[in-house]
LOVEXMAR-155745 format. One record per residue: residue in three letters; x, y, z of N, C-alpha, C in turn. Coordinates in steps of 0.05 Angstrom, whole numbers, padded with zeros to 5 digits, always signed. Example, Ala and Ser with C-alpha at 12.3 -4.5 7.8 and 13.67 -1.06 7.14 Angstrom:
2
ALA+00264-00114+00156+00246-00090+00156+00264-00066+00156/SER+00257-00045+00142+00273-00021+00143+00258+00001+00157/
//
This chain:
440
MET+02840+00543-00077+02845+00571-00071+02822+00585-00064/ARG+02826+00601-00046+02806+00620-00032+02791+00636-00056/PRO+02764+00639-00054+02750+00654-00072+02756+00677-00077/VAL+02766+00694-00054+02777+00721-00060+02800+00722-00076/ALA+02818+00701-00069+02842+00704-00084+02838+00698-00114/ARG+02819+00676-00119+02812+00669-00148+02802+00692-00162/LYS+02786+00705-00151+02771+00729-00163+02794+00751-00169/TRP+02809+00751-00151+02831+00773-00154+02851+00767-00179/LEU+02859+00741-00182+02873+00731-00202+02857+00732-00230/ALA+02833+00729-00229+02817+00729-00254+02814+00760-00263/ALA+02811+00776-00240+02810+00807-00247+02837+00816-00258/ALA+02856+00807-00244+02884+00819-00259+02888+00808-00285/PHE+02878+00785-00291+02883+00773-00317+02865+00793-00338/LEU+02842+00799-00330+02822+00817-00346+02832+00842-00354/LEU+02845+00852-00331+02855+00881-00331+02878+00882-00350/ALA+02897+00861-00347+02920+00858-00365+02911+00857-00395/SER+02890+00843-00401+02880+00837-00426+02866+00857-00439/GLY+02856+00878-00424+02840+00896-00436+02809+00895-00434/GLU+02803+00874-00419+02777+00874-00416+02760+00893-00398/ILE+02737+00902-00404+02727+00924-00385+02716+00914-00363/ALA+02709+00893-00359+02692+00885-00336+02697+00857-00326/ALA+02700+00850-00304+02709+00822-00295+02685+00803-00298/ALA+02691+00778-00309+02675+00759-00316+02681+00730-00299/ASP+02665+00720-00285+02669+00696-00268+02664+00671-00289/ASP+02648+00676-00309+02642+00652-00328+02663+00655-00354/VAL+02668+00635-00365+02685+00633-00389+02670+00612-00406/LEU+02666+00619-00431+02655+00602-00451+02677+00598-00474/PHE+02682+00570-00477+02701+00562-00500+02681+00550-00521/GLU+02681+00565-00544+02665+00555-00566+02679+00542-00589/GLY+02668+00525-00601+02682+00509-00622+02707+00496-00617/VAL+02710+00481-00597+02726+00465-00590+02730+00437-00594/ARG+02748+00423-00596+02747+00396-00603+02760+00383-00573/ILE+02748+00366-00557+02757+00364-00531+02773+00331-00528/PHE+02794+00334-00521+02806+00308-00507+02801+00303-00478/ASP+02788+00287-00469+02771+00288-00445+02791+00273-00425/GLY+02811+00266-00428+02830+00256-00406+02826+00227-00402/LYS+02809+00212-00420+02799+00189-00416+02804+00169-00441/GLY+02791+00181-00464+02789+00169-00488+02813+00171-00507/ALA+02812+00163-00530+02833+00160-00551+02824+00181-00580/GLU+02801+00193-00576+02792+00206-00597+02783+00237-00585/LEU+02781+00258-00603+02772+00287-00596+02743+00282-00604/SER+02729+00301-00591+02700+00301-00591+02695+00317-00616/ALA+02670+00319-00628+02660+00335-00648+02662+00362-00634/SER+02659+00383-00652+02661+00414-00645+02642+00417-00622/SER+02653+00428-00600+02634+00430-00579+02639+00458-00566/ASN+02623+00465-00545+02623+00488-00528+02622+00481-00501/VAL+02643+00493-00485+02649+00484-00460+02643+00511-00437/LEU+02627+00508-00421+02623+00533-00402+02639+00524-00375/VAL+02651+00547-00368+02666+00544-00339+02654+00568-00324/LYS+02646+00558-00301+02630+00574-00280+02645+00574-00255/ASP+02655+00596-00246+02674+00597-00221+02695+00576-00229/ASN+02700+00557-00213+02724+00539-00217+02716+00513-00228/ARG+02693+00508-00238+02683+00483-00247+02672+00483-00276/ILE+02677+00462-00293+02661+00456-00315+02635+00451-00313/ALA+02617+00474-00320+02586+00475-00314+02575+00460-00333/ARG+02585+00463-00362+02564+00450-00379+02583+00442-00404/ILE+02579+00421-00420+02594+00415-00444+02569+00407-00466/SER+02572+00418-00488+02551+00415-00508+02558+00420-00537/THR+02550+00405-00554+02554+00409-00585+02534+00429-00596/ASP+02513+00437-00578+02496+00459-00587+02505+00485-00571/PRO+02496+00507-00582+02504+00532-00571+02499+00534-00542/ILE+02513+00547-00528+02507+00550-00498+02502+00579-00491/ASP+02477+00589-00480+02473+00613-00471+02484+00622-00447/ALA+02505+00643-00448+02520+00649-00425+02525+00678-00424/GLU+02504+00690-00421+02504+00720-00421+02527+00729-00401/GLY+02542+00747-00411+02567+00759-00395+02590+00746-00390/ALA+02590+00719-00401+02617+00703-00403+02638+00714-00420/LEU+02661+00711-00412+02687+00715-00428+02683+00696-00451/ARG+02676+00702-00474+02676+00680-00498+02708+00677-00513/ILE+02713+00651-00513+02736+00645-00528+02731+00628-00551/ALA+02740+00642-00575+02734+00621-00600+02754+00602-00605/GLY+02746+00579-00600+02767+00556-00603+02776+00552-00633/ASN+02759+00556-00655+02764+00551-00677+02778+00525-00686/GLY+02767+00509-00674+02772+00479-00682+02800+00467-00663/ARG+02810+00483-00645+02830+00476-00630+02824+00455-00607/THR+02843+00440-00597+02839+00420-00578+02836+00431-00549/LEU+02812+00426-00533+02812+00431-00506+02816+00408-00492/MET+02838+00408-00470+02843+00384-00460+02851+00393-00427/PRO+02851+00368-00411+02855+00375-00379+02885+00385-00374/GLY+02888+00400-00355+02915+00412-00348+02935+00382-00343/LEU+02959+00383-00349+02977+00363-00345+02980+00357-00314/ILE+02990+00333-00308+02994+00326-00282+03022+00307-00281/ASP+03041+00317-00266+03063+00306-00258+03064+00292-00232/ALA+03064+00263-00234+03058+00249-00208+03088+00245-00191/HIS+03110+00255-00204+03137+00254-00186+03149+00275-00193/TRP+03151+00298-00176+03157+00322-00174+03170+00331-00152/HIS+03192+00345-00151+03208+00357-00128+03205+00387-00132/ALA+03182+00402-00120+03183+00429-00126+03204+00447-00113/MET+03215+00435-00093+03235+00454-00076+03259+00447-00086/LEU+03265+00427-00108+03290+00414-00110+03300+00418-00141/ILE+03284+00435-00154+03295+00438-00183+03318+00463-00191/ARG+03313+00484-00176+03332+00505-00184+03356+00507-00168/VAL+03357+00495-00147+03378+00493-00129+03398+00474-00133/THR+03423+00474-00128+03443+00457-00128+03443+00434-00103/PRO+03453+00411-00103+03454+00398-00081+03461+00408-00056/ALA+03479+00423-00058+03493+00439-00038+03476+00459-00021/GLU+03461+00472-00040+03440+00494-00033+03414+00480-00024/ALA+03408+00459-00026+03381+00447-00021+03371+00451+00009/PHE+03391+00445+00026+03382+00445+00058+03398+00469+00072/GLY+03405+00491+00052+03419+00515+00067+03395+00535+00073/ASP+03393+00556+00055+03378+00582+00067+03350+00571+00053/ILE+03331+00564+00071+03309+00559+00064+03288+00578+00055/GLY+03294+00601+00060+03278+00622+00050+03284+00632+00019/TYR+03310+00632+00013+03323+00631-00013+03311+00608-00029/THR+03311+00586-00022+03300+00564-00033+03273+00564-00041/THR+03259+00575-00023+03229+00574-00027+03224+00595-00046/LEU+03233+00619-00048+03234+00638-00067+03239+00627-00098/LEU+03261+00614-00100+03270+00600-00122+03249+00580-00134/ALA+03233+00564-00113+03221+00547-00119+03191+00560-00127/GLY+03181+00582-00118+03161+00596-00125+03160+00605-00156/ALA+03186+00614-00162+03188+00624-00190+03186+00598-00208/GLU+03196+00577-00197+03197+00552-00215+03166+00547-00217/ALA+03155+00546-00196+03123+00537-00195+03107+00552-00218/THR+03112+00578-00218+03100+00594-00243+03108+00584-00267/ASP+03133+00579-00269+03143+00567-00296+03130+00544-00303/THR+03126+00524-00280+03115+00496-00285+03086+00499-00292/LEU+03071+00516-00281+03045+00524-00291+03043+00534-00320/MET+03064+00551-00329+03062+00562-00356+03069+00539-00377/ARG+03079+00519-00365+03082+00491-00385+03059+00478-00386/GLY+03038+00486-00370+03015+00471-00376+03007+00447-00356/PHE+03028+00448-00333+03027+00428-00312+03013+00441-00291/THR+02983+00438-00284+02967+00447-00267+02967+00431-00244/THR+02980+00409-00237+02979+00394-00216+03004+00377-00215/VAL+03019+00378-00189+03038+00363-00186+03037+00344-00160/ARG+03047+00325-00159+03049+00303-00134+03076+00307-00125/ASP+03084+00323-00104+03111+00323-00095+03120+00306-00076/VAL+03138+00290-00085+03148+00266-00068+03172+00269-00057/GLY+03174+00294-00044+03199+00295-00022+03209+00323-00025/GLY+03207+00339+00001+03217+00367-00001+03197+00384+00016/PRO+03207+00405+00030+03188+00421+00045+03173+00441+00029/ALA+03151+00429+00019+03138+00442+00001+03114+00456+00010/PHE+03106+00453+00039+03084+00459+00046+03077+00492+00047/SER+03099+00506+00053+03093+00533+00049+03088+00545+00020/LEU+03101+00533+00003+03097+00539-00024+03069+00531-00034/LYS+03056+00508-00026+03030+00499-00034+03012+00517-00024/ARG+03015+00528+00007+02998+00550+00015+02997+00576-00002/ALA+03020+00586-00009+03023+00611-00022+03006+00606-00050/ILE+03011+00584-00064+02999+00581-00086+02965+00579-00083/ASP+02956+00565-00064+02929+00561-00059+02914+00590-00052/GLU+02934+00605-00035+02921+00630-00028+02923+00649-00047/GLY+02933+00643-00073+02932+00660-00090+02957+00680-00090/ILE+02977+00678-00073+02999+00698-00069+03018+00694-00096/ILE+03023+00669-00105+03037+00668-00127+03024+00646-00144/ALA+03026+00645-00170+03017+00628-00191+03030+00600-00189/GLY+03019+00580-00190+03033+00554-00194+03011+00532-00194/PRO+03023+00505-00197+03005+00482-00196+02992+00472-00172/ARG+02971+00460-00171+02962+00444-00147+02983+00428-00138/ILE+02993+00426-00112+03009+00413-00099+03000+00389-00081/TYR+03006+00365-00088+02999+00342-00070+03024+00337-00054/PRO+03028+00349-00030+03059+00344-00016+03059+00317-00001/SER+03085+00308+00000+03091+00289+00020+03108+00296+00039/GLY+03117+00319+00042+03134+00328+00060+03163+00317+00059/ALA+03174+00316+00084+03203+00306+00083+03200+00274+00071/MET+03225+00267+00062+03227+00237+00053+03232+00225+00079/ILE+03219+00205+00080+03227+00184+00108+03250+00165+00098/THR+03274+00167+00113+03295+00150+00100+03302+00137+00129/VAL+03326+00118+00126+03340+00110+00146+03369+00116+00146/THR+03386+00111+00167+03411+00116+00165+03427+00104+00144/SER+03436+00119+00121+03451+00109+00099+03432+00099+00077/GLY+03401+00112+00084+03390+00103+00060+03387+00127+00039/HIS+03371+00122+00020+03367+00139-00004+03352+00164+00008/GLY+03365+00187+00010+03349+00212+00022+03369+00220+00046/ASP+03390+00203+00054+03406+00211+00078+03426+00227+00064/PHE+03426+00253+00068+03447+00268+00053+03467+00280+00076/ARG+03467+00265+00099+03485+00274+00120+03516+00270+00110/SER+03533+00283+00125+03561+00276+00121+03570+00259+00147/PHE+03596+00248+00144+03601+00234+00169+03607+00248+00193/THR+03610+00269+00189+03614+00290+00213+03588+00288+00230/ASP+03564+00279+00217+03540+00278+00232+03537+00255+00248/LEU+03555+00236+00246+03554+00209+00260+03568+00209+00283/PRO+03565+00192+00303+03543+00177+00304+03517+00192+00313/ARG+03497+00179+00306+03467+00192+00310+03456+00183+00338/ALA+03449+00199+00351+03436+00193+00377+03401+00199+00375/SER+03388+00173+00382+03361+00178+00376+03349+00204+00389/ASP+03362+00209+00413+03350+00236+00423+03367+00260+00423/GLY+03384+00259+00401+03402+00280+00397+03389+00302+00375/PRO+03402+00326+00373+03392+00343+00356+03390+00337+00326/LEU+03372+00346+00313+03365+00342+00288+03387+00358+00269/THR+03394+00346+00246+03416+00361+00227+03396+00379+00211/ARG+03411+00397+00197+03399+00415+00181+03380+00401+00158/MET+03384+00382+00145+03369+00370+00128+03345+00362+00139/GLU+03343+00357+00164+03322+00349+00178+03301+00371+00188/VAL+03317+00390+00194+03304+00412+00207+03285+00429+00185/VAL+03299+00429+00165+03282+00446+00136+03262+00425+00129/GLY+03262+00398+00134+03240+00384+00122+03248+00370+00096/GLY+03274+00370+00088+03281+00354+00062+03278+00322+00067/SER+03291+00317+00086+03292+00289+00089+03296+00287+00120/ILE+03281+00261+00130+03287+00256+00159+03297+00230+00163/VAL+03312+00222+00184+03321+00194+00186+03306+00178+00210/VAL+03298+00157+00205+03284+00142+00225+03300+00112+00227/ASP+03300+00098+00246+03315+00077+00250+03297+00056+00269/SER+03274+00059+00272+03256+00039+00288+03228+00046+00278/PRO+03211+00024+00284+03182+00029+00278+03166+00051+00291/ASP+03179+00058+00319+03167+00084+00329+03171+00104+00322/GLU+03200+00109+00311+03207+00132+00301+03193+00139+00277/VAL+03187+00116+00258+03171+00118+00234+03147+00130+00242/ARG+03135+00120+00264+03105+00127+00265+03106+00158+00272/MET+03127+00166+00290+03126+00197+00293+03132+00212+00275/ARG+03149+00204+00256+03156+00222+00234+03137+00222+00217/VAL+03118+00200+00210+03102+00202+00187+03074+00217+00199/ARG+03068+00217+00225+03047+00235+00236+03058+00265+00234/GLU+03080+00272+00237+03090+00299+00234+03084+00309+00203/GLN+03091+00289+00185+03082+00299+00161+03051+00306+00155/PHE+03036+00286+00164+03007+00290+00163+02997+00318+00179/MET+03010+00323+00204+03005+00346+00216+03009+00365+00200/GLN+03024+00371+00182+03035+00393+00168+03019+00394+00140/GLY+03004+00370+00135+02987+00374+00113+02993+00352+00088/ALA+03012+00335+00097+03016+00312+00074+02992+00298+00062/THR+02993+00297+00040+02973+00282+00026+02976+00253+00024/GLN+03005+00248+00022+03011+00220+00025+03041+00219+00036/VAL+03050+00197+00041+03083+00202+00054+03099+00185+00036/LYS+03123+00188+00035+03138+00178+00018+03165+00165+00036/LEU+03168+00136+00031+03195+00126+00049+03211+00118+00023/THR+03235+00116+00033+03257+00106+00011+03268+00076+00020/ALA+03250+00059+00007+03248+00027+00011+03278+00015+00006/GLY+03292+00028-00017+03313+00018-00026+03337+00039-00031/GLY+03361+00029-00039+03380+00049-00047+03371+00066-00071/GLY+03390+00089-00072+03379+00112-00095+03404+00119-00110/VAL+03400+00132-00129+03422+00142-00147+03431+00167-00135/SER+03421+00186-00126+03430+00217-00115+03444+00210-00093/SER+03437+00197-00075+03449+00193-00048+03473+00182-00051/PRO+03497+00193-00037+03521+00182-00037+03527+00159-00023/HIS+03513+00154+00000+03517+00129+00017+03497+00112+00013/SER+03482+00103-00006+03462+00092-00007+03463+00068-00031/PRO+03478+00049-00033+03480+00030-00053+03454+00015-00062/LEU+03455+00013-00088+03427+00006-00102+03418-00020-00091/ASP+03434-00039-00084+03425-00065-00077+03414-00068-00051/VAL+03416-00047-00033+03409-00051-00005+03379-00044-00003/THR+03366-00060+00012+03340-00057+00020+03338-00041+00046/THR+03331-00021+00049+03337-00003+00071+03319-00004+00093/PHE+03294-00005+00091+03273-00011+00111+03266-00037+00118/THR+03263-00043+00146+03253-00068+00151+03220-00075+00148/GLU+03214-00095+00150+03186-00102+00142+03171-00086+00166/ALA+03178-00086+00189+03165-00076+00213+03162-00043+00210/GLU+03186-00032+00202+03183-00004+00196+03169+00005+00171/LEU+03170-00008+00152+03146-00008+00130+03119-00010+00141/ARG+03112-00031+00152+03087-00032+00164+03077-00010+00183/ALA+03097-00002+00199+03090+00020+00220+03080+00045+00199/ALA+03095+00053+00178+03083+00074+00162+03057+00069+00150/VAL+03054+00043+00141+03029+00039+00130+03007+00036+00146/GLU+03013+00031+00172+02989+00034+00194+02981+00061+00198/ILE+02998+00082+00200+02994+00106+00208+02982+00118+00185/ALA+02987+00115+00157+02971+00125+00137+02945+00113+00132/ASP+02945+00088+00139+02914+00078+00139+02900+00088+00161/ASN+02911+00101+00184+02896+00111+00206+02886+00139+00196/TRP+02904+00149+00174+02900+00177+00166+02883+00172+00141/HIS+02877+00150+00131+02858+00145+00108+02875+00154+00080/THR+02900+00147+00083+02911+00154+00058+02935+00132+00049/TYR+02955+00140+00038+02973+00119+00032+03001+00128+00035/VAL+03018+00103+00030+03049+00107+00031+03060+00102+00000/VAL+03075+00117-00007+03092+00115-00033+03118+00104-00029/ALA+03135+00088-00040+03161+00079-00034+03180+00081-00058/HIS+03204+00093-00052+03225+00091-00074+03234+00064-00071/ALA+03235+00053-00094+03251+00023-00093+03257+00017-00123/PHE+03281+00008-00125+03288-00001-00149+03292-00030-00157/THR+03301-00045-00136+03304-00075-00137+03283-00091-00132/SER+03281-00116-00140+03260-00134-00135+03253-00140-00108/GLU+03279-00138-00093+03272-00142-00062+03257-00121-00048/ALA+03269-00096-00057+03257-00073-00044+03225-00067-00054/VAL+03222-00075-00078+03200-00070-00085+03180-00095-00075/ARG+03186-00115-00070+03168-00136-00062+03164-00130-00032/LEU+03180-00122-00016+03182-00121+00009+03158-00099+00016/ALA+03163-00078-00002+03145-00054+00005+03113-00060-00003/ALA+03111-00074-00027+03089-00087-00040+03073-00101-00016/LEU+03085-00123-00004+03076-00139+00013+03070-00125+00042/SER+03085-00104+00047+03079-00090+00071+03055-00068+00071/GLY+03042-00068+00046+03017-00050+00048+03021-00025+00030/VAL+03049-00020+00021+03051+00006+00005+03035+00004-00019/LYS+03024+00027-00028+03003+00025-00047+03013+00037-00074/CYS+03037+00046-00078+03050+00060-00103+03080+00060-00097/ILE+03091+00046-00119+03122+00042-00123+03133+00060-00141/GLU+03156+00079-00133+03172+00094-00149+03190+00078-00166/HIS+03191+00081-00188+03217+00073-00207+03212+00041-00210/GLY+03220+00025-00195+03219-00003-00199+03239-00013-00224/PHE+03258+00001-00231+03271-00005-00253+03289-00030-00254/LEU+03294-00037-00231+03312-00063-00234+03296-00089-00223/MET+03270-00084-00221+03255-00108-00214+03252-00130-00238/ASP+03245-00153-00227+03240-00178-00243+03214-00180-00251/GLU+03211-00204-00268+03181-00211-00280+03163-00218-00258/ASP+03171-00234-00240+03158-00242-00219+03148-00222-00202/THR+03164-00203-00199+03154-00178-00176+03136-00160-00192/ALA+03139-00155-00222+03122-00141-00237+03090-00157-00234/ARG+03095-00184-00234+03068-00197-00232+03054-00196-00205/LEU+03074-00194-00184+03063-00191-00159+03044-00157-00156/LEU+03058-00140-00167+03044-00112-00164+03022-00114-00182/ALA+03020-00126-00203+02993-00129-00214+02974-00141-00201/GLU+02980-00163-00186+02959-00185-00173+02948-00169-00150/ARG+02965-00151-00137+02960-00136-00112+02945-00109-00116/GLY+02945-00101-00140+02934-00078-00150+02951-00051-00138/VAL+02974-00053-00137+02996-00037-00133+03004-00018-00154/TRP+03005+00007-00152+03011+00027-00171+03040+00028-00171/LEU+03050+00030-00201+03076+00035-00203+03080+00062-00218/SER+03095+00079-00208+03098+00108-00220+03127+00103-00233/LEU+03125+00106-00260+03150+00102-00273+03161+00135-00287/GLN+03180+00137-00295+03192+00161-00304+03210+00151-00330/PRO+03204+00162-00351+03220+00158-00375+03245+00177-00373/LEU+03263+00175-00355+03286+00190-00344+03302+00198-00371/PRO+03305+00223-00375+03322+00229-00398+03356+00224-00396/GLU+03370+00222-00417+03398+00219-00417+03410+00245-00402/MET+03400+00269-00406+03411+00291-00399+03412+00289-00363/LEU+03389+00276-00353+03390+00271-00320+03418+00254-00316/ARG+03419+00232-00327+03439+00214-00322+03470+00228-00326/GLN+03471+00238-00351+03494+00257-00357+03501+00279-00334/GLY+03480+00286-00324+03485+00310-00300+03502+00301-00280/PHE+03503+00272-00271+03521+00264-00252+03554+00262-00267/PRO+03571+00274-00251+03596+00274-00266+03611+00246-00265/LYS+03623+00242-00292+03636+00214-00290+03655+00213-00267/GLY+03657+00186-00259+03676+00181-00240+03664+00181-00209/THR+03639+00192-00209+03625+00193-00181+03607+00169-00180/VAL+03606+00164-00153+03587+00142-00142+03559+00140-00153/GLN+03547+00167-00158+03525+00174-00166+03522+00166-00196/ARG+03541+00174-00216+03544+00167-00242+03543+00138-00246/ALA+03559+00126-00230+03561+00094-00231+03535+00080-00229/LYS+03519+00094-00207+03494+00082-00204+03473+00090-00223/ALA+03476+00111-00235+03456+00121-00256+03460+00100-00280/ASP+03486+00097-00287+03493+00078-00311+03481+00051-00303/ALA+03480+00042-00282+03466+00015-00273+03435+00018-00275/VAL+03425+00036-00267+03398+00040-00266+03386+00041-00295/TRP+03396+00060-00311+03377+00072-00339+03375+00048-00354/PRO+03390+00027-00360+03382+00007-00377+03355-00010-00370/GLY+03351-00008-00342+03324-00018-00331+03299-00003-00339/ILE+03300+00021-00348+03276+00038-00356+03263+00022-00376/GLU+03272+00016-00396+03263+00004-00420+03247-00022-00409/ARG+03260-00039-00393+03248-00065-00381+03220-00060-00365/ALA+03225-00040-00349+03208-00031-00331+03178-00026-00344/TYR+03182-00010-00365+03158-00004-00381+03144-00023-00390/ARG+03162-00039-00406+03151-00066-00419+03139-00087-00398/LEU+03150-00087-00377+03134-00105-00357+03110-00091-00348/ALA+03109-00069-00345+03087-00053-00336+03059-00059-00355/LYS+03066-00057-00383+03049-00060-00403+03039-00094-00405/LYS+03061-00108-00401+03052-00138-00405+03032-00145-00383/TYR+03039-00138-00357+03023-00141-00333+02997-00125-00328/LYS+02994-00107-00345+02973-00083-00341+02973-00073-00311/ILE+02999-00066-00302+03002-00056-00278+02993-00027-00279/LYS+02976-00014-00260+02969+00009-00258+02990+00027-00256/THR+02998+00046-00277+03018+00059-00282+03012+00085-00286/ALA+03027+00102-00267+03032+00130-00268+03051+00141-00279/TRP+03057+00170-00285+03078+00182-00304+03086+00205-00285/GLY+03112+00209-00288+03122+00232-00273+03151+00238-00286/THR+03167+00259-00279+03194+00263-00287+03212+00261-00270/ASP+03213+00264-00245+03234+00264-00224+03255+00278-00232/VAL+03251+00304-00239+03273+00323-00242+03286+00335-00220/LEU+03310+00335-00213+03325+00349-00195+03349+00366-00198/PHE+03353+00388-00190+03373+00406-00191+03382+00413-00222/SER+03358+00419-00233+03362+00427-00262+03342+00445-00274/ALA+03344+00471-00272+03325+00490-00286+03318+00482-00314/ALA+03347+00474-00327+03344+00469-00354+03329+00442-00361/LEU+03331+00424-00346+03316+00399-00350+03288+00401-00344/ALA+03278+00422-00323+03251+00424-00318+03236+00436-00346/LYS+03255+00453-00361+03237+00463-00380+03228+00442-00402/GLN+03243+00419-00400+03238+00394-00415+03214+00379-00407/GLN+03197+00388-00387+03178+00372-00374+03160+00360-00398/GLY+03150+00378-00415+03129+00369-00436+03146+00348-00455/ALA+03168+00355-00458+03185+00332-00478+03189+00305-00467/ILE+03194+00305-00442+03197+00282-00423+03166+00264-00427/LEU+03148+00279-00425+03121+00266-00428+03118+00255-00454/ALA+03129+00275-00474+03123+00263-00503+03144+00238-00510/SER+03164+00236-00493+03182+00212-00497+03169+00184-00493/LEU+03147+00186-00478+03130+00160-00473+03124+00147-00495/THR+03123+00158-00518+03113+00145-00547+03133+00119-00552/ARG+03154+00117-00538+03171+00094-00539+03157+00072-00534/TRP+03137+00075-00515+03118+00050-00506+03091+00056-00510/TYR+03080+00076-00516+03051+00085-00514+03044+00098-00543/THR+03018+00097-00544+03008+00118-00565+03005+00143-00553/PRO+03005+00166-00570+03002+00190-00559+02977+00195-00539/ALA+02954+00182-00550+02927+00179-00533+02935+00167-00504/GLU+02949+00146-00507+02957+00129-00479+02973+00149-00462/ALA+02991+00163-00476+03011+00175-00456+02997+00200-00447/LEU+02978+00212-00461+02964+00238-00451+02943+00226-00428/VAL+02932+00206-00435+02913+00196-00412+02927+00190-00389/MET+02953+00177-00391+02967+00170-00363+02971+00199-00352/ALA+02976+00219-00367+02988+00246-00353+02969+00264-00344/THR+02939+00250-00345+02916+00270-00340+02896+00253-00323/GLY+02878+00237-00335+02862+00221-00323+02873+00202-00303/THR+02892+00184-00312+02906+00166-00295+02919+00177-00273/ASN+02935+00196-00276+02950+00207-00254+02933+00220-00233/ALA+02905+00227-00244+02888+00239-00223+02872+00218-00210/GLU+02868+00194-00216+02861+00169-00200+02881+00163-00180/LEU+02908+00163-00187+02928+00160-00163+02924+00182-00142/LEU+02922+00209-00149+02923+00229-00132+02896+00221-00115/ALA+02874+00212-00119+02849+00210-00107+02855+00187-00085/LEU+02877+00172-00087+02879+00154-00065+02887+00168-00036/SER+02891+00195-00037+02893+00205-00013+02868+00211+00001/GLY+02844+00204-00007+02819+00207+00003+02813+00231+00018/PRO+02809+00228+00046+02798+00254+00060+02824+00273+00063/ARG+02850+00266+00058+02869+00285+00060+02876+00299+00033/ASN+02857+00295+00011+02861+00309-00015+02854+00336-00006/PRO+02869+00356-00012+02865+00385-00008+02850+00397-00033/TYR+02843+00382-00050+02827+00393-00076+02802+00369-00081/PRO+02787+00367-00063+02766+00348-00069+02747+00351-00093/GLY+02750+00335-00109+02736+00343-00135+02750+00327-00157/LYS+02739+00330-00181+02752+00313-00205+02774+00332-00219/LEU+02797+00318-00221+02819+00329-00236+02826+00312-00260/GLY+02841+00320-00277+02853+00304-00304+02831+00297-00325/VAL+02807+00308-00323+02787+00303-00340+02772+00329-00350/VAL+02758+00326-00372+02742+00346-00385+02714+00335-00382/GLU+02700+00343-00362+02673+00333-00359+02658+00352-00340/GLU+02633+00351-00340+02618+00367-00326+02617+00363-00296/GLY+02624+00384-00280+02629+00380-00251+02659+00380-00246/ALA+02675+00374-00264+02708+00372-00258+02714+00404-00257/PHE+02742+00400-00238+02753+00426-00240+02763+00439-00266/ALA+02760+00462-00272+02764+00478-00292+02796+00481-00298/ASP+02812+00460-00301+02839+00457-00304+02847+00453-00334/LEU+02847+00470-00354+02844+00469-00379+02864+00482-00393/LEU+02876+00466-00419+02889+00475-00441+02880+00478-00463/LEU+02882+00500-00479+02874+00506-00505+02897+00502-00524/VAL+02901+00481-00538+02920+00473-00553+02919+00475-00586/GLU+02940+00493-00598+02941+00494-00625+02947+00467-00635/GLY+02927+00454-00647+02932+00427-00664+02919+00404-00647/ASN+02929+00383-00653+02915+00355-00644+02937+00343-00626/PRO+02937+00340-00602+02959+00329-00589+02959+00296-00593/LEU+02934+00292-00598+02931+00258-00602+02946+00249-00628/GLU+02948+00269-00644+02966+00260-00672+02993+00271-00669/ASN+02996+00290-00657+03024+00300-00654+03031+00308-00624/ILE+03037+00289-00610+03046+00293-00581+03066+00313-00577/GLU+03084+00317-00596+03106+00335-00591+03093+00364-00589/LEU+03073+00370-00592+03059+00396-00585+03061+00406-00558/VAL+03061+00382-00542+03062+00387-00509+03091+00393-00503/ALA+03110+00389-00520+03138+00395-00516+03145+00424-00516/ASP+03129+00441-00531+03132+00466-00536+03109+00483-00530/PRO+03103+00486-00504+03081+00498-00488+03078+00527-00497/GLU+03102+00541-00499+03100+00568-00505+03087+00573-00528/THR+03091+00557-00552+03082+00563-00576+03052+00548-00580/ASN+03049+00526-00567+03026+00509-00575+03001+00512-00558/PHE+03008+00522-00527+02986+00524-00510+02979+00552-00509/LYS+02954+00558-00523+02942+00582-00529+02928+00597-00505/ILE+02917+00578-00484+02905+00589-00459+02909+00569-00440/ILE+02919+00578-00418+02926+00559-00395+02906+00570-00371/MET+02888+00551-00364+02872+00556-00345+02876+00535-00318/LYS+02875+00546-00296+02876+00531-00273+02858+00538-00250/ASP+02837+00523-00238+02815+00530-00221+02798+00550-00230/GLY+02791+00554-00256+02777+00571-00271+02792+00596-00276/VAL+02813+00602-00273+02830+00627-00277+02847+00622-00300/ILE+02847+00639-00318+02864+00643-00340+02890+00654-00334/HIS+02912+00638-00338+02936+00650-00331+02952+00655-00356/LYS+02943+00648-00375+02957+00652-00404+02934+00648-00424/ASN+02933+00674-00441+02919+00674-00464+02934+00692-00485/THR+02940+00673-00507+02952+00689-00530+02933+00693-00551/LEU+02906+00688-00549+02886+00695-00568+02877+00722-00565/ARG+02884+00739-00552+02876+00763-00547+02881+00782-00567/
//
């Protein structure tokens, strides 16, 4: 965020809270810290925020004349949450609206971005959709929302996951006009290594921090069977080549063993989903150090697909694999990220924290919260020089970005606290700016 915008937001908060003078420094006193890495809270500590960074952490009193002092009274101070699989532009719209009036869609996404931040999610990795303008508006302080690591348009193939065209758009001519889906930057179709290179470069030109390819069939796409491996090895390697040139990485949507293996062997650094992969494929990911971005998809999402539709049938086939994928990830110690993959449901987006809490089917509360903070931040850092927020995220340590939550209670003992952010998140701070304070 630009310094002027950051100070404006801080001043707006202070004015609303009745403070007389603006304060660039904030001092949290008497808090117990979950640092985004360990399994225990700290002793009672004090944390000084200067500008947008954590300047000092100490169990001794901190002299901070003129700082806004916040009495923690034993509450938990923790990093802002990170959702590694989010679609900022595709939450409040219907599938039919997604690629229509992009101005209206962006306004809806802006409202949802503010609500996302108010749920305690200070950073999201957007893995498909035209989120560049939304990210810019947030970074410039025009609206409140999380940091966004955008992928830009999903890169798909004819009849691949992300190809939402109708039969009337066929046949496709390589030199023909783009469809509305492609013009607005939702998804874009490629059918050769050269087309892959061009479209991947276009996403980076617009500010993508990583790019997403749909390496196998998907649930929501009507003409993309789950068993089909959609990209060829040459096409996948073309995307990896360009991402390597830009010193960042490719993420691939893939369910089946065949799609996951081909993507991993082609140089893709992060697999999304992997719910239908077998044990040998899980072992391969571990051996090659490939990330696995998993989502504990809730039943509400599956049931959102109408009975009798091809999408519902595919969802019914995928959902049993969620349990197996998590167990394989743990067994082989695969680098595992967490996300939600909420689509077309404002109601489900409100359950973002509850979806995180559901990880306790496989992990302790501490392990789940580390995944949604420090571990997810490690994945974001793979974007290297394409990282729009160079600095440490997902941790509470000196020098890290001041993306912080003050929680009523101990989420390491009761992770359900994150499922009710309105009640339990007393302060939400992003980039050193307090966006919520119910302790006033």
